[in-house]
mmCIF file of the N, C-alpha and C atoms, coordinates in Angstrom:
data_MODEL
# 
_entry.id   MODEL 
# 
loop_
_atom_site.group_PDB 
_atom_site.id 
_atom_site.type_symbol 
_atom_site.label_atom_id 
_atom_site.label_alt_id 
_atom_site.label_comp_id 
_atom_site.label_asym_id 
_atom_site.label_entity_id 
_atom_site.label_seq_id 
_atom_site.pdbx_PDB_ins_code 
_atom_site.Cartn_x 
_atom_site.Cartn_y 
_atom_site.Cartn_z 
_atom_site.occupancy 
_atom_site.B_iso_or_equiv 
_atom_site.pdbx_formal_charge 
_atom_site.auth_seq_id 
_atom_site.auth_comp_id 
_atom_site.auth_asym_id 
_atom_site.auth_atom_id 
_atom_site.pdbx_PDB_model_num 
ATOM 1   N N  . MET A 1 1  ? -11.798 -44.806 -10.234 1.00 0.00 ? 1  MET A N  1 
ATOM 2   C CA . MET A 1 1  ? -10.537 -44.115 -10.139 1.00 0.00 ? 1  MET A CA 1 
ATOM 3   C C  . MET A 1 1  ? -9.477  -45.115 -9.666  1.00 0.00 ? 1  MET A C  1 
ATOM 4   N N  . THR A 1 2  ? -8.327  -45.030 -10.250 1.00 0.00 ? 2  THR A N  1 
ATOM 5   C CA . THR A 1 2  ? -7.261  -45.953 -9.896  1.00 0.00 ? 2  THR A CA 1 
ATOM 6   C C  . THR A 1 2  ? -6.637  -45.576 -8.553  1.00 0.00 ? 2  THR A C  1 
ATOM 7   N N  . VAL A 1 3  ? -5.823  -46.464 -8.062  1.00 0.00 ? 3  VAL A N  1 
ATOM 8   C CA . VAL A 1 3  ? -5.134  -46.206 -6.800  1.00 0.00 ? 3  VAL A CA 1 
ATOM 9   C C  . VAL A 1 3  ? -4.206  -45.002 -6.950  1.00 0.00 ? 3  VAL A C  1 
ATOM 10  N N  . PHE A 1 4  ? -3.544  -44.906 -8.097  1.00 0.00 ? 4  PHE A N  1 
ATOM 11  C CA . PHE A 1 4  ? -2.651  -43.771 -8.349  1.00 0.00 ? 4  PHE A CA 1 
ATOM 12  C C  . PHE A 1 4  ? -3.436  -42.459 -8.381  1.00 0.00 ? 4  PHE A C  1 
ATOM 13  N N  . GLY A 1 5  ? -4.588  -42.472 -9.015  1.00 0.00 ? 5  GLY A N  1 
ATOM 14  C CA . GLY A 1 5  ? -5.424  -41.278 -9.076  1.00 0.00 ? 5  GLY A CA 1 
ATOM 15  C C  . GLY A 1 5  ? -5.905  -40.849 -7.707  1.00 0.00 ? 5  GLY A C  1 
ATOM 16  N N  . LYS A 1 6  ? -6.269  -41.814 -6.880  1.00 0.00 ? 6  LYS A N  1 
ATOM 17  C CA . LYS A 1 6  ? -6.702  -41.499 -5.517  1.00 0.00 ? 6  LYS A CA 1 
ATOM 18  C C  . LYS A 1 6  ? -5.552  -40.934 -4.692  1.00 0.00 ? 6  LYS A C  1 
ATOM 19  N N  . ALA A 1 7  ? -4.347  -41.471 -4.884  1.00 0.00 ? 7  ALA A N  1 
ATOM 20  C CA . ALA A 1 7  ? -3.182  -40.975 -4.152  1.00 0.00 ? 7  ALA A CA 1 
ATOM 21  C C  . ALA A 1 7  ? -2.860  -39.540 -4.554  1.00 0.00 ? 7  ALA A C  1 
ATOM 22  N N  . VAL A 1 8  ? -2.946  -39.240 -5.842  1.00 0.00 ? 8  VAL A N  1 
ATOM 23  C CA . VAL A 1 8  ? -2.696  -37.874 -6.315  1.00 0.00 ? 8  VAL A CA 1 
ATOM 24  C C  . VAL A 1 8  ? -3.760  -36.930 -5.755  1.00 0.00 ? 8  VAL A C  1 
ATOM 25  N N  . HIS A 1 9  ? -5.006  -37.349 -5.788  1.00 0.00 ? 9  HIS A N  1 
ATOM 26  C CA . HIS A 1 9  ? -6.100  -36.519 -5.279  1.00 0.00 ? 9  HIS A CA 1 
ATOM 27  C C  . HIS A 1 9  ? -5.924  -36.261 -3.786  1.00 0.00 ? 9  HIS A C  1 
ATOM 28  N N  . PHE A 1 10 ? -5.592  -37.286 -3.019  1.00 0.00 ? 10 PHE A N  1 
ATOM 29  C CA . PHE A 1 10 ? -5.390  -37.146 -1.581  1.00 0.00 ? 10 PHE A CA 1 
ATOM 30  C C  . PHE A 1 10 ? -4.198  -36.237 -1.283  1.00 0.00 ? 10 PHE A C  1 
ATOM 31  N N  . SER A 1 11 ? -3.120  -36.367 -2.066  1.00 0.00 ? 11 SER A N  1 
ATOM 32  C CA . SER A 1 11 ? -1.945  -35.511 -1.879  1.00 0.00 ? 11 SER A CA 1 
ATOM 33  C C  . SER A 1 11 ? -2.276  -34.053 -2.147  1.00 0.00 ? 11 SER A C  1 
ATOM 34  N N  . PHE A 1 12 ? -3.045  -33.802 -3.198  1.00 0.00 ? 12 PHE A N  1 
ATOM 35  C CA . PHE A 1 12 ? -3.446  -32.437 -3.523  1.00 0.00 ? 12 PHE A CA 1 
ATOM 36  C C  . PHE A 1 12 ? -4.321  -31.856 -2.413  1.00 0.00 ? 12 PHE A C  1 
ATOM 37  N N  . ASP A 1 13 ? -5.221  -32.662 -1.880  1.00 0.00 ? 13 ASP A N  1 
ATOM 38  C CA . ASP A 1 13 ? -6.066  -32.210 -0.772  1.00 0.00 ? 13 ASP A CA 1 
ATOM 39  C C  . ASP A 1 13 ? -5.220  -31.855 0.454   1.00 0.00 ? 13 ASP A C  1 
ATOM 40  N N  . LEU A 1 14 ? -4.218  -32.671 0.756   1.00 0.00 ? 14 LEU A N  1 
ATOM 41  C CA . LEU A 1 14 ? -3.343  -32.384 1.889   1.00 0.00 ? 14 LEU A CA 1 
ATOM 42  C C  . LEU A 1 14 ? -2.575  -31.080 1.681   1.00 0.00 ? 14 LEU A C  1 
ATOM 43  N N  . LEU A 1 15 ? -2.145  -30.810 0.448   1.00 0.00 ? 15 LEU A N  1 
ATOM 44  C CA . LEU A 1 15 ? -1.447  -29.559 0.165   1.00 0.00 ? 15 LEU A CA 1 
ATOM 45  C C  . LEU A 1 15 ? -2.374  -28.359 0.335   1.00 0.00 ? 15 LEU A C  1 
ATOM 46  N N  . LEU A 1 16 ? -3.630  -28.508 -0.075  1.00 0.00 ? 16 LEU A N  1 
ATOM 47  C CA . LEU A 1 16 ? -4.586  -27.421 0.105   1.00 0.00 ? 16 LEU A CA 1 
ATOM 48  C C  . LEU A 1 16 ? -4.849  -27.141 1.582   1.00 0.00 ? 16 LEU A C  1 
ATOM 49  N N  . VAL A 1 17 ? -4.951  -28.186 2.381   1.00 0.00 ? 17 VAL A N  1 
ATOM 50  C CA . VAL A 1 17 ? -5.160  -28.005 3.818   1.00 0.00 ? 17 VAL A CA 1 
ATOM 51  C C  . VAL A 1 17 ? -3.946  -27.318 4.439   1.00 0.00 ? 17 VAL A C  1 
ATOM 52  N N  . SER A 1 18 ? -2.749  -27.715 4.033   1.00 0.00 ? 18 SER A N  1 
ATOM 53  C CA . SER A 1 18 ? -1.534  -27.103 4.556   1.00 0.00 ? 18 SER A CA 1 
ATOM 54  C C  . SER A 1 18 ? -1.453  -25.627 4.172   1.00 0.00 ? 18 SER A C  1 
ATOM 55  N N  . ALA A 1 19 ? -1.809  -25.302 2.939   1.00 0.00 ? 19 ALA A N  1 
ATOM 56  C CA . ALA A 1 19 ? -1.797  -23.901 2.501   1.00 0.00 ? 19 ALA A CA 1 
ATOM 57  C C  . ALA A 1 19 ? -2.860  -23.096 3.244   1.00 0.00 ? 19 ALA A C  1 
ATOM 58  N N  . CYS A 1 20 ? -3.994  -23.707 3.513   1.00 0.00 ? 20 CYS A N  1 
ATOM 59  C CA . CYS A 1 20 ? -5.052  -23.039 4.280   1.00 0.00 ? 20 CYS A CA 1 
ATOM 60  C C  . CYS A 1 20 ? -4.571  -22.752 5.702   1.00 0.00 ? 20 CYS A C  1 
ATOM 61  N N  . LEU A 1 21 ? -3.900  -23.695 6.322   1.00 0.00 ? 21 LEU A N  1 
ATOM 62  C CA . LEU A 1 21 ? -3.352  -23.475 7.665   1.00 0.00 ? 21 LEU A CA 1 
ATOM 63  C C  . LEU A 1 21 ? -2.299  -22.372 7.651   1.00 0.00 ? 21 LEU A C  1 
ATOM 64  N N  . ALA A 1 22 ? -1.517  -22.277 6.570   1.00 0.00 ? 22 ALA A N  1 
ATOM 65  C CA . ALA A 1 22 ? -0.530  -21.207 6.454   1.00 0.00 ? 22 ALA A CA 1 
ATOM 66  C C  . ALA A 1 22 ? -1.220  -19.857 6.340   1.00 0.00 ? 22 ALA A C  1 
ATOM 67  N N  . GLY A 1 23 ? -2.321  -19.805 5.599   1.00 0.00 ? 23 GLY A N  1 
ATOM 68  C CA . GLY A 1 23 ? -3.078  -18.559 5.489   1.00 0.00 ? 23 GLY A CA 1 
ATOM 69  C C  . GLY A 1 23 ? -3.674  -18.140 6.813   1.00 0.00 ? 23 GLY A C  1 
ATOM 70  N N  . ILE A 1 24 ? -4.160  -19.100 7.570   1.00 0.00 ? 24 ILE A N  1 
ATOM 71  C CA . ILE A 1 24 ? -4.693  -18.798 8.901   1.00 0.00 ? 24 ILE A CA 1 
ATOM 72  C C  . ILE A 1 24 ? -3.581  -18.268 9.801   1.00 0.00 ? 24 ILE A C  1 
ATOM 73  N N  . LYS A 1 25 ? -2.412  -18.871 9.691   1.00 0.00 ? 25 LYS A N  1 
ATOM 74  C CA . LYS A 1 25 ? -1.285  -18.417 10.505  1.00 0.00 ? 25 LYS A CA 1 
ATOM 75  C C  . LYS A 1 25 ? -0.893  -16.989 10.150  1.00 0.00 ? 25 LYS A C  1 
ATOM 76  N N  . ARG A 1 26 ? -0.848  -16.674 8.869   1.00 0.00 ? 26 ARG A N  1 
ATOM 77  C CA . ARG A 1 26 ? -0.436  -15.338 8.448   1.00 0.00 ? 26 ARG A CA 1 
ATOM 78  C C  . ARG A 1 26 ? -1.471  -14.276 8.798   1.00 0.00 ? 26 ARG A C  1 
ATOM 79  N N  . ASN A 1 27 ? -2.744  -14.615 8.712   1.00 0.00 ? 27 ASN A N  1 
ATOM 80  C CA . ASN A 1 27 ? -3.785  -13.617 8.922   1.00 0.00 ? 27 ASN A CA 1 
ATOM 81  C C  . ASN A 1 27 ? -4.203  -13.455 10.378  1.00 0.00 ? 27 ASN A C  1 
ATOM 82  N N  . THR A 1 28 ? -4.095  -14.508 11.171  1.00 0.00 ? 28 THR A N  1 
ATOM 83  C CA . THR A 1 28 ? -4.567  -14.431 12.555  1.00 0.00 ? 28 THR A CA 1 
ATOM 84  C C  . THR A 1 28 ? -3.469  -14.688 13.584  1.00 0.00 ? 28 THR A C  1 
ATOM 85  N N  . GLY A 1 29 ? -2.392  -15.336 13.183  1.00 0.00 ? 29 GLY A N  1 
ATOM 86  C CA . GLY A 1 29 ? -1.339  -15.685 14.126  1.00 0.00 ? 29 GLY A CA 1 
ATOM 87  C C  . GLY A 1 29 ? -1.569  -17.006 14.828  1.00 0.00 ? 29 GLY A C  1 
ATOM 88  N N  . LEU A 1 30 ? -2.674  -17.673 14.536  1.00 0.00 ? 30 LEU A N  1 
ATOM 89  C CA . LEU A 1 30 ? -2.971  -18.964 15.163  1.00 0.00 ? 30 LEU A CA 1 
ATOM 90  C C  . LEU A 1 30 ? -2.211  -20.082 14.454  1.00 0.00 ? 30 LEU A C  1 
ATOM 91  N N  . THR A 1 31 ? -1.546  -20.928 15.229  1.00 0.00 ? 31 THR A N  1 
ATOM 92  C CA . THR A 1 31 ? -0.803  -22.050 14.666  1.00 0.00 ? 31 THR A CA 1 
ATOM 93  C C  . THR A 1 31 ? -1.132  -23.325 15.435  1.00 0.00 ? 31 THR A C  1 
ATOM 94  N N  . PRO A 1 32 ? -1.011  -24.473 14.781  1.00 0.00 ? 32 PRO A N  1 
ATOM 95  C CA . PRO A 1 32 ? -1.221  -25.734 15.502  1.00 0.00 ? 32 PRO A CA 1 
ATOM 96  C C  . PRO A 1 32 ? -0.114  -25.960 16.539  1.00 0.00 ? 32 PRO A C  1 
ATOM 97  N N  . LYS A 1 33 ? -0.459  -26.615 17.644  1.00 0.00 ? 33 LYS A N  1 
ATOM 98  C CA . LYS A 1 33 ? 0.518   -26.934 18.688  1.00 0.00 ? 33 LYS A CA 1 
ATOM 99  C C  . LYS A 1 33 ? 1.278   -28.188 18.281  1.00 0.00 ? 33 LYS A C  1 
ATOM 100 N N  . VAL A 1 34 ? 2.379   -27.990 17.598  1.00 0.00 ? 34 VAL A N  1 
ATOM 101 C CA . VAL A 1 34 ? 3.186   -29.114 17.127  1.00 0.00 ? 34 VAL A CA 1 
ATOM 102 C C  . VAL A 1 34 ? 4.031   -29.678 18.267  1.00 0.00 ? 34 VAL A C  1 
ATOM 103 N N  . ASP A 1 35 ? 4.370   -28.850 19.234  1.00 0.00 ? 35 ASP A N  1 
ATOM 104 C CA . ASP A 1 35 ? 5.236   -29.295 20.327  1.00 0.00 ? 35 ASP A CA 1 
ATOM 105 C C  . ASP A 1 35 ? 4.581   -30.324 21.227  1.00 0.00 ? 35 ASP A C  1 
ATOM 106 N N  . THR A 1 36 ? 3.262   -30.456 21.169  1.00 0.00 ? 36 THR A N  1 
ATOM 107 C CA . THR A 1 36 ? 2.584   -31.428 22.024  1.00 0.00 ? 36 THR A CA 1 
ATOM 108 C C  . THR A 1 36 ? 2.638   -32.843 21.454  1.00 0.00 ? 36 THR A C  1 
ATOM 109 N N  . ILE A 1 37 ? 3.127   -33.003 20.215  1.00 0.00 ? 37 ILE A N  1 
ATOM 110 C CA . ILE A 1 37 ? 3.252   -34.331 19.610  1.00 0.00 ? 37 ILE A CA 1 
ATOM 111 C C  . ILE A 1 37 ? 4.433   -35.027 20.263  1.00 0.00 ? 37 ILE A C  1 
ATOM 112 N N  . GLU A 1 38 ? 4.192   -36.194 20.844  1.00 0.00 ? 38 GLU A N  1 
ATOM 113 C CA . GLU A 1 38 ? 5.236   -36.891 21.598  1.00 0.00 ? 38 GLU A CA 1 
ATOM 114 C C  . GLU A 1 38 ? 6.260   -37.582 20.707  1.00 0.00 ? 38 GLU A C  1 
ATOM 115 N N  . ASN A 1 39 ? 5.816   -38.119 19.586  1.00 0.00 ? 39 ASN A N  1 
ATOM 116 C CA . ASN A 1 39 ? 6.715   -38.809 18.670  1.00 0.00 ? 39 ASN A CA 1 
ATOM 117 C C  . ASN A 1 39 ? 7.554   -37.775 17.925  1.00 0.00 ? 39 ASN A C  1 
ATOM 118 N N  . THR A 1 40 ? 8.887   -37.833 18.109  1.00 0.00 ? 40 THR A N  1 
ATOM 119 C CA . THR A 1 40 ? 9.754   -36.798 17.531  1.00 0.00 ? 40 THR A CA 1 
ATOM 120 C C  . THR A 1 40 ? 9.778   -36.841 16.007  1.00 0.00 ? 40 THR A C  1 
ATOM 121 N N  . SER A 1 41 ? 9.752   -38.008 15.416  1.00 0.00 ? 41 SER A N  1 
ATOM 122 C CA . SER A 1 41 ? 9.774   -38.073 13.953  1.00 0.00 ? 41 SER A CA 1 
ATOM 123 C C  . SER A 1 41 ? 8.457   -37.559 13.369  1.00 0.00 ? 41 SER A C  1 
ATOM 124 N N  . LEU A 1 42 ? 7.339   -37.865 14.013  1.00 0.00 ? 42 LEU A N  1 
ATOM 125 C CA . LEU A 1 42 ? 6.053   -37.348 13.558  1.00 0.00 ? 42 LEU A CA 1 
ATOM 126 C C  . LEU A 1 42 ? 5.993   -35.832 13.714  1.00 0.00 ? 42 LEU A C  1 
ATOM 127 N N  . ARG A 1 43 ? 6.587   -35.330 14.798  1.00 0.00 ? 43 ARG A N  1 
ATOM 128 C CA . ARG A 1 43 ? 6.637   -33.883 15.020  1.00 0.00 ? 43 ARG A CA 1 
ATOM 129 C C  . ARG A 1 43 ? 7.431   -33.194 13.914  1.00 0.00 ? 43 ARG A C  1 
ATOM 130 N N  . GLU A 1 44 ? 8.562   -33.777 13.521  1.00 0.00 ? 44 GLU A N  1 
ATOM 131 C CA . GLU A 1 44 ? 9.381   -33.192 12.455  1.00 0.00 ? 44 GLU A CA 1 
ATOM 132 C C  . GLU A 1 44 ? 8.660   -33.236 11.108  1.00 0.00 ? 44 GLU A C  1 
ATOM 133 N N  . TYR A 1 45 ? 7.987   -34.347 10.808  1.00 0.00 ? 45 TYR A N  1 
ATOM 134 C CA . TYR A 1 45 ? 7.229   -34.435 9.555   1.00 0.00 ? 45 TYR A CA 1 
ATOM 135 C C  . TYR A 1 45 ? 6.067   -33.442 9.545   1.00 0.00 ? 45 TYR A C  1 
ATOM 136 N N  . THR A 1 46 ? 5.464   -33.217 10.697  1.00 0.00 ? 46 THR A N  1 
ATOM 137 C CA . THR A 1 46 ? 4.386   -32.235 10.787  1.00 0.00 ? 46 THR A CA 1 
ATOM 138 C C  . THR A 1 46 ? 4.923   -30.832 10.526  1.00 0.00 ? 46 THR A C  1 
ATOM 139 N N  . ARG A 1 47 ? 6.078   -30.517 11.074  1.00 0.00 ? 47 ARG A N  1 
ATOM 140 C CA . ARG A 1 47 ? 6.697   -29.210 10.811  1.00 0.00 ? 47 ARG A CA 1 
ATOM 141 C C  . ARG A 1 47 ? 7.038   -29.050 9.334   1.00 0.00 ? 47 ARG A C  1 
ATOM 142 N N  . LYS A 1 48 ? 7.566   -30.107 8.721   1.00 0.00 ? 48 LYS A N  1 
ATOM 143 C CA . LYS A 1 48 ? 7.882   -30.042 7.285   1.00 0.00 ? 48 LYS A CA 1 
ATOM 144 C C  . LYS A 1 48 ? 6.618   -29.853 6.460   1.00 0.00 ? 48 LYS A C  1 
ATOM 145 N N  . TYR A 1 49 ? 5.552   -30.526 6.858   1.00 0.00 ? 49 TYR A N  1 
ATOM 146 C CA . TYR A 1 49 ? 4.263   -30.408 6.171   1.00 0.00 ? 49 TYR A CA 1 
ATOM 147 C C  . TYR A 1 49 ? 3.734   -28.980 6.266   1.00 0.00 ? 49 TYR A C  1 
ATOM 148 N N  . LEU A 1 50 ? 3.808   -28.385 7.442   1.00 0.00 ? 50 LEU A N  1 
ATOM 149 C CA . LEU A 1 50 ? 3.342   -27.018 7.620   1.00 0.00 ? 50 LEU A CA 1 
ATOM 150 C C  . LEU A 1 50 ? 4.236   -26.022 6.893   1.00 0.00 ? 50 LEU A C  1 
ATOM 151 N N  . ASN A 1 51 ? 5.541   -26.270 6.862   1.00 0.00 ? 51 ASN A N  1 
ATOM 152 C CA . ASN A 1 51 ? 6.452   -25.399 6.109   1.00 0.00 ? 51 ASN A CA 1 
ATOM 153 C C  . ASN A 1 51 ? 6.189   -25.482 4.613   1.00 0.00 ? 51 ASN A C  1 
ATOM 154 N N  . LEU A 1 52 ? 5.813   -26.649 4.130   1.00 0.00 ? 52 LEU A N  1 
ATOM 155 C CA . LEU A 1 52 ? 5.456   -26.786 2.718   1.00 0.00 ? 52 LEU A CA 1 
ATOM 156 C C  . LEU A 1 52 ? 4.227   -25.943 2.407   1.00 0.00 ? 52 LEU A C  1 
ATOM 157 N N  . GLY A 1 53 ? 3.265   -25.934 3.304   1.00 0.00 ? 53 GLY A N  1 
ATOM 158 C CA . GLY A 1 53 ? 2.084   -25.093 3.128   1.00 0.00 ? 53 GLY A CA 1 
ATOM 159 C C  . GLY A 1 53 ? 2.435   -23.619 3.105   1.00 0.00 ? 53 GLY A C  1 
ATOM 160 N N  . GLU A 1 54 ? 3.395   -23.209 3.933   1.00 0.00 ? 54 GLU A N  1 
ATOM 161 C CA . GLU A 1 54 ? 3.837   -21.815 3.923   1.00 0.00 ? 54 GLU A CA 1 
ATOM 162 C C  . GLU A 1 54 ? 4.498   -21.474 2.592   1.00 0.00 ? 54 GLU A C  1 
ATOM 163 N N  . SER A 1 55 ? 5.277   -22.386 2.051   1.00 0.00 ? 55 SER A N  1 
ATOM 164 C CA . SER A 1 55 ? 5.908   -22.149 0.752   1.00 0.00 ? 55 SER A CA 1 
ATOM 165 C C  . SER A 1 55 ? 4.864   -22.024 -0.353  1.00 0.00 ? 55 SER A C  1 
ATOM 166 N N  . ILE A 1 56 ? 3.867   -22.887 -0.322  1.00 0.00 ? 56 ILE A N  1 
ATOM 167 C CA . ILE A 1 56 ? 2.794   -22.826 -1.317  1.00 0.00 ? 56 ILE A CA 1 
ATOM 168 C C  . ILE A 1 56 ? 2.030   -21.514 -1.178  1.00 0.00 ? 56 ILE A C  1 
ATOM 169 N N  . TYR A 1 57 ? 1.768   -21.103 0.049   1.00 0.00 ? 57 TYR A N  1 
ATOM 170 C CA . TYR A 1 57 ? 1.061   -19.848 0.293   1.00 0.00 ? 57 TYR A CA 1 
ATOM 171 C C  . TYR A 1 57 ? 1.874   -18.666 -0.230  1.00 0.00 ? 57 TYR A C  1 
ATOM 172 N N  . ASP A 1 58 ? 3.174   -18.634 0.068   1.00 0.00 ? 58 ASP A N  1 
ATOM 173 C CA . ASP A 1 58 ? 4.037   -17.547 -0.398  1.00 0.00 ? 58 ASP A CA 1 
ATOM 174 C C  . ASP A 1 58 ? 4.070   -17.486 -1.918  1.00 0.00 ? 58 ASP A C  1 
ATOM 175 N N  . TYR A 1 59 ? 4.195   -18.648 -2.558  1.00 0.00 ? 59 TYR A N  1 
ATOM 176 C CA . TYR A 1 59 ? 4.235   -18.694 -4.013  1.00 0.00 ? 59 TYR A CA 1 
ATOM 177 C C  . TYR A 1 59 ? 2.916   -18.201 -4.600  1.00 0.00 ? 59 TYR A C  1 
ATOM 178 N N  . SER A 1 60 ? 1.802   -18.598 -4.008  1.00 0.00 ? 60 SER A N  1 
ATOM 179 C CA . SER A 1 60 ? 0.489   -18.174 -4.499  1.00 0.00 ? 60 SER A CA 1 
ATOM 180 C C  . SER A 1 60 ? 0.304   -16.672 -4.369  1.00 0.00 ? 60 SER A C  1 
ATOM 181 N N  . VAL A 1 61 ? 0.714   -16.109 -3.236  1.00 0.00 ? 61 VAL A N  1 
ATOM 182 C CA . VAL A 1 61 ? 0.583   -14.673 -3.026  1.00 0.00 ? 61 VAL A CA 1 
ATOM 183 C C  . VAL A 1 61 ? 1.482   -13.906 -3.996  1.00 0.00 ? 61 VAL A C  1 
ATOM 184 N N  . ALA A 1 62 ? 2.690   -14.389 -4.222  1.00 0.00 ? 62 ALA A N  1 
ATOM 185 C CA . ALA A 1 62 ? 3.596   -13.723 -5.154  1.00 0.00 ? 62 ALA A CA 1 
ATOM 186 C C  . ALA A 1 62 ? 3.061   -13.785 -6.583  1.00 0.00 ? 62 ALA A C  1 
ATOM 187 N N  . THR A 1 63 ? 2.504   -14.930 -6.963  1.00 0.00 ? 63 THR A N  1 
ATOM 188 C CA . THR A 1 63 ? 1.949   -15.077 -8.303  1.00 0.00 ? 63 THR A CA 1 
ATOM 189 C C  . THR A 1 63 ? 0.737   -14.176 -8.500  1.00 0.00 ? 63 THR A C  1 
ATOM 190 N N  . CYS A 1 64 ? -0.138  -14.139 -7.525  1.00 0.00 ? 64 CYS A N  1 
ATOM 191 C CA . CYS A 1 64 ? -1.321  -13.283 -7.631  1.00 0.00 ? 64 CYS A CA 1 
ATOM 192 C C  . CYS A 1 64 ? -0.938  -11.810 -7.576  1.00 0.00 ? 64 CYS A C  1 
ATOM 193 N N  . GLY A 1 65 ? 0.091   -11.478 -6.794  1.00 0.00 ? 65 GLY A N  1 
ATOM 194 C CA . GLY A 1 65 ? 0.528   -10.088 -6.686  1.00 0.00 ? 65 GLY A CA 1 
ATOM 195 C C  . GLY A 1 65 ? 1.124   -9.549  -7.964  1.00 0.00 ? 65 GLY A C  1 
ATOM 196 N N  . SER A 1 66 ? 1.727   -10.414 -8.759  1.00 0.00 ? 66 SER A N  1 
ATOM 197 C CA . SER A 1 66 ? 2.319   -9.964  -10.020 1.00 0.00 ? 66 SER A CA 1 
ATOM 198 C C  . SER A 1 66 ? 1.357   -10.089 -11.199 1.00 0.00 ? 66 SER A C  1 
ATOM 199 N N  . SER A 1 67 ? 0.180   -10.599 -10.953 1.00 0.00 ? 67 SER A N  1 
ATOM 200 C CA . SER A 1 67 ? -0.816  -10.765 -12.008 1.00 0.00 ? 67 SER A CA 1 
ATOM 201 C C  . SER A 1 67 ? -1.624  -9.490  -12.187 1.00 0.00 ? 67 SER A C  1 
ATOM 202 N N  . SER A 1 68 ? -2.065  -9.261  -13.405 1.00 0.00 ? 68 SER A N  1 
ATOM 203 C CA . SER A 1 68 ? -2.904  -8.081  -13.673 1.00 0.00 ? 68 SER A CA 1 
ATOM 204 C C  . SER A 1 68 ? -4.352  -8.328  -13.288 1.00 0.00 ? 68 SER A C  1 
ATOM 205 N N  . TYR A 1 69 ? -4.701  -9.540  -12.912 1.00 0.00 ? 69 TYR A N  1 
ATOM 206 C CA . TYR A 1 69 ? -6.072  -9.867  -12.536 1.00 0.00 ? 69 TYR A CA 1 
ATOM 207 C C  . TYR A 1 69 ? -6.389  -9.544  -11.074 1.00 0.00 ? 69 TYR A C  1 
ATOM 208 N N  . PHE A 1 70 ? -5.370  -9.210  -10.285 1.00 0.00 ? 70 PHE A N  1 
ATOM 209 C CA . PHE A 1 70 ? -5.557  -8.913  -8.875  1.00 0.00 ? 70 PHE A CA 1 
ATOM 210 C C  . PHE A 1 70 ? -5.041  -7.518  -8.571  1.00 0.00 ? 70 PHE A C  1 
ATOM 211 N N  . VAL A 1 71 ? -5.650  -6.882  -7.586  1.00 0.00 ? 71 VAL A N  1 
ATOM 212 C CA . VAL A 1 71 ? -5.222  -5.547  -7.155  1.00 0.00 ? 71 VAL A CA 1 
ATOM 213 C C  . VAL A 1 71 ? -5.199  -5.522  -5.624  1.00 0.00 ? 71 VAL A C  1 
ATOM 214 N N  . ARG A 1 72 ? -4.233  -4.799  -5.054  1.00 0.00 ? 72 ARG A N  1 
ATOM 215 C CA . ARG A 1 72 ? -4.142  -4.677  -3.599  1.00 0.00 ? 72 ARG A CA 1 
ATOM 216 C C  . ARG A 1 72 ? -5.005  -3.516  -3.133  1.00 0.00 ? 72 ARG A C  1 
ATOM 217 N N  . LYS A 1 73 ? -5.698  -3.715  -2.047  1.00 0.00 ? 73 LYS A N  1 
ATOM 218 C CA . LYS A 1 73 ? -6.523  -2.646  -1.468  1.00 0.00 ? 73 LYS A CA 1 
ATOM 219 C C  . LYS A 1 73 ? -6.101  -2.372  -0.068  1.00 0.00 ? 73 LYS A C  1 
# 
C-alpha cells in the first residue's frame, strides 16, 4: 500500500472513531475531558475533531432515518 493509501485509511479510521465517540456521547452522555489538555491549540483541534464526529453522526442518522431500509422502534 502506498503512503497516500495508508494516509487515507488512517484518516477514515480516525473519522470512524470520532463518530463512535459522538454516538457514545448521544446515547450515554459520556464525553472525553478535553479541558484537561494543557496545550490550547491541541485542545482546540481535539474539539474540532469531536465536532466533526458529531456532524458525521448527525448525517448518518438523518440518512438512515430517511431510508426505507430502517425503521424506528
